[in-house]
N, C-alpha and C positions, 0 to 999 in steps of 0.2 A: 309373160316372161316367167309371172307367179307361177301358173303348171308346170315350166320348164325346170323351177328347182324344188318342187316338189317332189315334181318326178323322177329328180336326180338321188334325192335324199331320200327319197321311196325306195327308188332302188338298191341302193345303199346299205340299207333298211334288210332287204331283201337277199341280199347278196350276201350277209354275215350270217341273217339267218340259218337256213341254207347251208353256209361253212357249218354253226356250229350243230344242223340236222347231222350232218353225214361224218362229224368229229361219235357225234354219240349213239350215231344209228347202228352199231355193234359191239356196242356199250364197252368197247376196246380204246385207251387213248393210245390216238395215232404218232405220237409224239411221248417226250420224258423229256424231263426238267429238271434236273440241281443244283441244288439253290448250291450248298457247302457241298461236295465229294467226302472230305473228309470226318465228319459227323457221325456216319454208318461207321464209319472205320475205328472213327476214334471210342465204339466200346468196345472192341475187341483187339483190339492192338496193344500188342504188348513192348516196351521198349527198356533198354538196357535201365538199366538202375546199379547205377556201381562209385564207388569213391575210396574217400579210406578222411578216418576216424582218430582224432586224439581229445581224451578225455583228462578227466583228475577224478582223485576221488579221495574220502577220508581213510582217513588209516585203521585197518581193525583193529580188535580192545582183546587186547593178550590179555591170555589164553584165549585165541578163538573161539566162539562159539560152534558149534556142529555146522550150525549154517547162516552165513555172511550173510545179511540184507547191502546192500552194496550200491549207493547210490554215486553216478558215471554224471558229471557235466561237461562239456566240451565241445569243441566245435571237428565240421568236417566239412568237406566238399563233396557232394556226391553229385551224378549227372538225374539229372530234374528235379533239383532244387539247386544248385548253386551251396554256394557257400552257407551253411547251415548250422542252428545249434539244436547242440543235442542233449538231452534230459534221460537218462537210464538208470531203472533202477531195477536191480538181479537181485536172484536169492543164490546162491554159491554153497552147493555141499561141496567142500575141498575133500570131504576122507571120502563121498563116495563116487566125489569125479563129475560132477553134473552140475548143470548151473541152470537157468530159465528168469524170464527176463517176467517182473510185472508188469511195467511202465516202460514204454519206450516212445519218448513225443521229438521228432524233426522239423523243427520251428523253420524254414527259406525267409531270408531276409524279407521275402514281403508282407508274414507272419500266418501262412496259410502253412498248417499242421498235420503231417502223415506222423499217423501212429502204425504200432507193430509190434509186431511181440518175437522170444527168441524160445528154444529150448536146446541145450548141444552137451557140451565135455570140455572139462578144463582138465589138465594134467599140469602137476609143478613141475618146476622150469628153474632152480637155481632160486635167484629172489622172487620168485612169482608163478605165476601160471602162463599158458599157452592154453589158449579154447578154439572150441569151433563150434560154430553153432549154426540155427539155419532157420533163419527169420523172413516171417513172415506177415505181411502188410492190408491193414487192418482198418483203412480208410481214412480219416480227418475232416479236416474244414475247410473252407475253400477250393480249389480245383481237384484238393483230396478227397474228399468228402467221398467218392463210393470208387479211390481205388484200391486196388489188389497185387498180388504179387506176391514175390518171394525172393530172396537172395541167401546166400552163405556168408559166415562172417567168417575173418580168419582174424587173430593176435592174439596179442600178450599184455597181461596185467603187472606190473612192478608194484612190489608191497615196499620196497626201499624208496619208494621214489613216488606213488600213490596216484604211479599215473598209466595208462592203458591206450593202446592206439591199434588199430584191425581195419584191417580191410573187407568191401563189402563189393559182392561181385550177384547180380541177376537179374530182375527185370520183375515192371511197374505196369502197370493195365489202370485205365482212367476210369473203368466202367461209363454208368453212364453219365460224367460231371461236363460230358459235352467239352472239351477241353480240345478244341480242334489246331496249336501246334503240333507242329512234325519235327 
């Protein structure tokens, strides 16, 4: 009886060993296993990044200097971030009609921060300026640690109410952050 059990166990081990040798005989896998198929896609997939922001800023000093350093704070509703707080520092050259960001931090509700920069133009329009810029996404914290992307920003600032509103339309890729949400 005892030898019958050993023989069955022995045969099981032999069969398992033969199966392993057959898999490795030509050094080619006989099957592939994908644990999370979206992980590979996450490194390269660009996703829509768009929405609207409303900000306010301190009134510029009068007479205004050649370049105004404007700090905007406000709220955005952006795809991939949801309701977001915005902190933006821009250098605005009214005479040359240009603007460039010094700092942009978009903070999602969970505290993850997306950093960006912009460069663009502005045109006087009555009580303020209309502006258009290209935004470049430059990483951040949490799920935005390796984020890249770009967007067009179009909006206006009103120097009587010290407010600005703009729309963002572009794409974001999460890089190696392994964000797997679809």
